C-alpha positions in Angstrom: 15.9 -4.6 172.0 14.5 -1.1 173.5 10.6 -3.5 172.3 11.6 -6.0 174.1 12.2 -4.6 176.8 8.5 -2.6 176.4 6.4 -5.5 175.9 8.4 -7.2 179.1 7.0 -4.2 180.9 4.2 -3.8 179.0 2.9 -8.1 180.6 4.2 -7.5 183.5 2.3 -4.4 184.8 -0.8 -6.0 182.3 -1.2 -8.7 184.4 -0.8 -7.1 187.7 -2.9 -4.0 186.7 -5.5 -6.3 185.9 -5.9 -8.1 188.2 -5.8 -5.8 191.1 -8.6 -3.5 189.2 -9.9 -6.1 189.1 -10.7 -6.9 192.8 -11.5 -3.0 193.3 -14.1 -3.4 190.9 -15.8 -6.0 192.4 -16.0 -4.9 195.4 -17.3 -1.3 194.0 -19.1 -2.3 191.7 -17.9 -0.2 188.6 -19.1 -2.1 185.9 -18.5 -0.7 182.8 -22.0 -1.9 181.7 -25.1 -4.1 182.4 -25.7 -6.8 180.1 -29.5 -7.8 180.8 -30.1 -11.5 179.8 -33.8 -11.9 180.1 -34.2 -9.0 178.4 -30.7 -9.3 176.0 -30.0 -6.0 176.4 -26.9 -3.6 176.9 -26.6 -1.2 179.4 -23.8 1.7 180.4 -22.6 1.6 183.2 -24.5 0.0 186.8 -28.3 -0.4 186.0 -30.3 -2.2 188.8 -32.2 -5.3 187.2 -35.0 -5.0 185.2 -36.4 -8.3 184.7 -34.4 -11.2 185.2 -30.9 -11.1 187.0 -28.5 -8.2 185.6 -25.0 -9.5 185.3 -22.3 -6.8 185.9 -19.1 -9.8 185.4 -18.7 -8.8 181.7 -18.7 -4.4 182.4 -16.4 -5.5 185.6 -13.4 -7.4 182.8 -13.7 -4.6 180.4 -13.3 -1.9 183.5 -10.0 -3.9 184.0 -9.3 -4.6 181.1 -9.5 -0.7 180.0 -7.5 0.0 183.0 -4.9 -2.4 183.0 -4.0 -2.1 179.1 -3.7 2.4 180.1 -1.9 2.0 183.2 0.7 -1.1 181.4 0.7 1.1 178.1 2.1 3.7 180.3 4.4 1.8 181.8 6.3 0.5 178.7 7.3 3.8 179.2 8.9 4.0 181.5 13.3 4.1 180.8 15.6 1.0 181.8 16.2 2.1 184.9 13.1 2.1 186.8 11.6 -0.9 185.2 14.6 -3.1 185.8 13.3 -2.5 189.6 10.3 -5.0 189.4 10.7 -7.9 190.4 9.0 -10.3 186.9 8.2 -12.5 189.5 5.3 -9.8 190.2 3.2 -11.1 187.5 1.7 -14.3 189.4 2.3 -13.5 192.6 -0.4 -10.3 192.6 -2.8 -12.8 190.6 -2.1 -15.5 193.2 -2.9 -13.5 195.7 -5.7 -12.0 193.9 -7.2 -15.4 194.4 -7.3 -15.9 197.7 -8.8 -12.2 198.4 -11.9 -13.7 196.6 -12.1 -16.5 198.3 -12.0 -13.8 202.1 -14.7 -11.8 199.6 -17.1 -14.7 198.9 -16.2 -16.6 202.3 -19.9 -16.9 202.9 -20.4 -19.0 199.5 -18.0 -21.6 201.3 -19.1 -22.0 205.0 -22.8 -22.2 204.0 
């Protein structure tokens, strides 16, 4: 019974944390690594473009994934009395709000 509760806490918290951390990673350019497609090489952390555009998307995903995993792992150890206060609907509501946040962030691409 405890494993089921902690896995539910993990999944809900991971969904919430990943969405929030992904927006923060994109806005602040917290890429764990940079991929230079023209050179076919990876660089640690954020690096300026060399020969062709630098791709940060993979680094943003890994930054958000690792951070969300750490937060969700810590949340799986939260006592059941506290975890009952978290609404499971946040697992879809926060990512949905994140999509609207990205529409706002990228509004310049939609209006040109």
